[in-house]
C-alpha positions in Angstrom: 39.9 12.1 18.8 41.2 9.1 18.2 43.2 8.3 15.9 42.1 5.0 15.3 41.1 3.5 11.9 37.1 2.7 11.7 36.7 -1.0 10.3 34.4 -1.5 7.7 32.1 -3.3 9.2 31.2 -0.1 11.2 31.9 2.9 8.8 28.8 5.1 8.7 28.2 6.2 5.1 28.4 9.3 2.5 24.9 10.9 2.7 24.9 10.8 -0.8 27.1 8.6 -2.4 26.8 5.6 0.3 30.2 5.0 0.5 32.1 3.0 3.5 34.2 5.9 5.2 37.3 4.6 7.0 39.9 7.0 6.9 39.2 9.1 4.3 41.0 13.0 5.7 38.3 14.5 2.8 35.1 13.6 5.5 33.2 15.9 7.3 29.7 15.4 9.5 27.3 18.0 10.0 24.5 17.3 13.1 21.0 19.1 13.1 18.5 18.4 15.1 15.2 16.7 14.3 12.2 16.5 17.3 14.3 16.9 19.9 17.1 14.2 18.2 20.2 15.0 17.0 20.5 13.9 14.0 24.1 13.0 11.8 25.2 13.7 8.0 28.3 11.8 7.2 30.1 13.0 3.9 32.7 11.7 2.1 33.9 14.8 0.9 33.8 18.5 0.6 31.7 17.8 -3.0 28.8 15.1 -1.5 28.1 18.7 1.3 27.7 20.6 -1.2 25.7 18.1 -3.6 23.6 17.8 -0.1 22.7 21.2 0.6 22.2 21.7 -2.7 
């Protein structure tokens, strides 16, 4: 894993609240497949990930 911080311009956004995820230790990523393509959903916290699944 890389230890460098992602710049604001290149940071992924939380799939729930749209916060830019730059250097959050609570961030999470889940991978899913759709039509044989991998899609990644980024979340800034466990709370946002939980909201996404409900």
